[in-house]
SENUFI-470385 format. One line per field, with one value per residue (C-alpha): residue in three letters; x, y, z negated. Coordinates in pm, 1 decimal. Each point is the difference from the previous one (the first is absolute). Layout:
REM SENUFI-470385
code	ala, ...
east	X, ...
north	Y, ...
up	Z, ...
REM end
This chain:
REM SENUFI-470385
code	met, val, asp, val, gln, leu, ser, asp, arg, pro, ala, lys, arg, met, gly, leu, arg, ala, met, arg, leu, lys, ser, leu, pro, asn, leu, val, ala, val, val, ala, leu, ala, thr, val, val, gly, leu, ile, thr, gly, ala, cys, ser, ala, lys, glu, ala, ala, met, ser, glu, ala, asn, ser, leu, thr, ile, gln, asp, val, phe, gly, his, tyr, gln, leu, val, gly, pro, asp, leu, pro, thr, thr, cys, arg, leu, thr, leu, asp, pro, val, ser, asn, ala, gly, gln, leu, pro, ile, leu, ala, ser, arg, cys, gly, ser, ala, asn, leu, ser, ser, ala, lys, his, trp, arg, val, thr, arg, glu, gly, phe, asp, leu, leu, ala, lys, gly, asp, ala, val, leu, ile, gly, phe, arg, arg, ile, asp, val, asp, arg, phe, glu, gly, arg, asp, ala, ser, gly, gln, val, tyr, arg, leu, glu, arg, ala, pro, met, ala
east	-3457.1, -0.8, -296.4, 52.8, -243.3, -14.7, -70.3, 2.7, -373.1, -117.4, -70.2, -369.4, -66.9, 167.6, -203.8, 317.6, 128.8, 346.3, 243.3, 155.4, 341.2, 29.2, 339.6, 198.8, 322.0, -43.8, -54.7, 316.5, 192.0, -122.3, 96.7, 341.3, 57.9, -95.1, 243.5, 284.1, -67.7, 6.4, 330.8, 156.9, -121.3, 141.4, 332.1, 27.2, -64.4, 266.0, 247.6, -67.0, 52.9, 327.1, 124.0, -90.7, 196.3, 290.3, 15.4, 21.2, 357.7, 135.4, 349.2, 12.5, -65.5, 285.8, 287.4, 312.8, 318.9, -12.0, 232.7, -41.0, 47.5, 9.9, 198.4, 369.7, -46.8, 234.2, -155.5, 96.5, -228.2, -216.7, -280.9, -125.4, -342.2, -14.6, -344.4, 79.2, -96.2, 264.9, -133.5, -313.0, 191.1, 85.7, 375.7, 172.2, 353.5, 145.9, 325.3, 246.2, -214.7, 218.3, -300.8, -40.3, -376.5, -6.9, 249.0, -244.7, -277.5, -62.2, -317.0, -295.6, -377.3, -257.4, -245.2, -312.5, 185.6, 356.5, 226.0, 188.2, 368.9, 14.2, 266.2, 24.1, -323.7, -201.9, 80.0, -66.6, 317.8, -144.0, -357.8, -8.8, -304.7, -34.7, 17.6, 22.6, 12.0, 370.6, 57.2, -48.8, 57.2, 37.6, 107.1, 193.4, -72.5, 206.8, -197.9, 276.2, -143.1, 108.9, -92.0, 14.3, 0.2, 35.9, 370.0, 110.4, 89.8, 376.6
north	-1806.1, -303.6, -197.4, -372.6, -210.5, -377.0, -47.3, 185.0, 64.7, 309.8, -54.8, 90.2, -279.3, -257.2, 113.6, 61.4, 322.6, 97.8, -35.8, 322.9, -12.2, 319.8, -78.4, -160.2, 170.4, -161.6, -342.1, 39.4, 104.9, -305.1, -237.4, 166.7, -23.7, -367.9, -64.9, 180.9, -184.6, -331.0, 87.4, 107.7, -312.7, -217.0, 186.8, -42.6, -372.3, -32.0, 201.5, -212.0, -317.7, 134.3, 95.1, -343.4, -158.8, 234.7, -117.9, -364.9, -37.6, -293.8, -139.6, 180.6, 333.5, -46.4, -210.6, 164.1, 182.7, 266.9, 244.4, -30.8, 299.2, -48.4, 61.2, -79.6, -132.3, 106.9, 181.8, -296.2, -243.6, -192.6, -245.3, -237.1, -159.9, -307.5, -81.2, -369.3, -224.4, -242.8, -277.6, 207.6, 313.9, 319.8, 54.5, 332.1, 119.8, 284.6, 133.0, 260.8, 62.5, -120.5, -24.3, -297.4, 47.4, -25.9, -286.0, -216.3, 65.2, -318.3, 63.7, 235.3, -10.8, 238.8, 158.5, 200.6, 332.7, -101.0, -286.6, -155.0, -92.3, -331.7, -187.8, -375.7, -130.2, 285.9, 253.3, 350.5, 210.4, 307.0, 55.6, 239.4, 190.6, 169.8, 380.1, 58.1, -209.0, -82.0, 88.7, -189.3, 85.7, -237.8, -39.0, -273.5, -133.8, 278.1, 270.5, 92.7, 137.1, -141.4, 132.5, -182.8, 159.1, -171.8, -10.0, 181.5, -239.3, 9.8
up	2018.2, 231.2, 133.0, 41.9, 197.0, -16.0, 370.9, 329.7, -29.0, -175.1, -367.5, 36.1, 250.2, -224.1, -291.7, -191.6, -128.5, 102.1, -281.7, -105.9, -152.8, -193.1, -144.3, 281.5, -115.3, -345.3, 158.7, 207.3, -312.3, -193.8, 283.1, 32.5, -375.8, -4.8, 285.2, -177.8, -326.8, 188.3, 164.3, -330.8, -176.5, 277.5, -9.7, -376.7, 28.0, 270.8, -207.6, -309.6, 201.9, 143.0, -347.6, -131.9, 283.9, -64.4, -361.9, 102.7, 119.7, 195.1, 47.5, 336.5, -174.9, -244.2, 138.3, 136.3, -93.0, -269.7, -166.9, -376.0, -229.3, -373.9, -316.0, 42.2, 355.6, 279.5, 295.9, 219.7, -185.5, 247.3, -60.1, 268.6, -43.6, 222.3, 149.5, 60.2, -287.6, -125.3, -224.2, -64.9, -97.5, 187.2, -35.8, -69.0, 51.3, -206.5, 144.8, -131.5, -307.2, -288.8, -233.9, -231.8, 13.0, 379.3, 14.3, -196.1, 254.9, 200.1, 198.6, 42.3, 35.5, 139.7, -242.1, 69.6, -27.5, 88.2, -98.2, -291.4, -13.6, -180.5, -193.3, -30.3, -150.3, 156.0, -273.6, 135.5, -2.0, 171.3, 116.1, 294.6, 119.6, 335.6, -13.7, 375.4, 316.8, -36.1, -366.3, -324.5, -363.4, -292.6, -361.3, -167.8, -350.3, -160.3, 183.0, 246.2, 326.4, 336.1, 343.3, 329.8, 341.2, 336.6, 82.6, 312.4, 276.1, 54.3
REM end
């Protein structure tokens, strides 16, 4: 049990009774719990904001050189996503791929979860979504799965 006085003078002279806090441990527990709940709530909000940002990709998140793996593609297939707009479009270069589908790709655009490879007239050939920092996965109109991974620098 703890006595708390509101001034340096004895409680009798002030005409006040000293406050007795019978459950100081409970008060400390309540304050500690409120602090923890506040910290958790703040952490969740920060995490949600970070995840929202992570889902909004930019050209800088996506552009670069990739190795493309897909049905009937050689292991040397490379895809370059250019970050510099040319006549309002972001150019691509597919090299050593030998795929008719990829040869018709003219440019690309960033989407919320990845990017689209586009043909003339902005028809989507393959819509890729990010599955890791440097990896994307997509499907073409026939349902064929393609995977992109940052190409090793050579």
